[in-house]
C-alpha positions, 0 to 999 in steps of 0.5 A: 114136471113142466107143462109144454105149450105146443104151437098147434094142437097135438094129435090125440094119438100122442096123448095119454088117455088117463092124464091127458098129457103128452108122455115121454114114454107110453104103451099102446093099447090094442085100440091104438090109444096110448097110456103113459107109464105113470098111468099104467097101474091106474088104468087097470085098477080104475077101469076094472072097478068101473067095469064091475060097477056096470054089472057086466061080469061075464068075462071078468076072469080075463078082462081087466080094463076098457079103453075109456074112449072106445071101450075096447077090452085090454088086460095087463099084458097089453101094458107090458109091451115095448114103449111106443115110439113118440119120435114124431112128437119131438118134431112138433113146434113148441113155445119156450117154458118161460114164454109167460116171462117174455121169451119169444122162442118157438122151435121143435120140441127136440130143441127145447131142452138145449134152449131152456138150459143154455140159451134162454135169457129167462131160463134157469141160468139167468137172473130175473132180478138183476137182468144178468145172464149169470146167477150171482154166487152165494157166499156159502162155506165150503162143505168141510167147514159146514161139517166142522160147524155141525160137529162142533154144535153137537158137542155143546 
């Protein structure tokens, strides 16, 4: 996973409560905070334990977790709803993933992937060593030749 640098700070309502990242897909809690799909399981387990440690177990049979920001109670069913639309995040300005190598690109997040893979002279389709926009080809044997070499070596 690559970290994306936003030009302006992103609204907290688009940031996962647990990992503090802007997710590609997230679930909304009753308090309107979001949890990314990667943190769904962790949200329930970690905060159920925290809830038990606080000693307030009067509603344990129906309470599974607490929002870490405002302590709103939620349970597993809140994490099984449809993902929240994060389309507005796609309109935020971001820097290129290769900004640290000198790329000056700055545009909307929705355009970043195309720039990175097709237009960025610092991206994966360029060669930093030779300053070329094409990566030098490697002299590798055809797959068939490689299979034959492996088969021959097994009989030695």
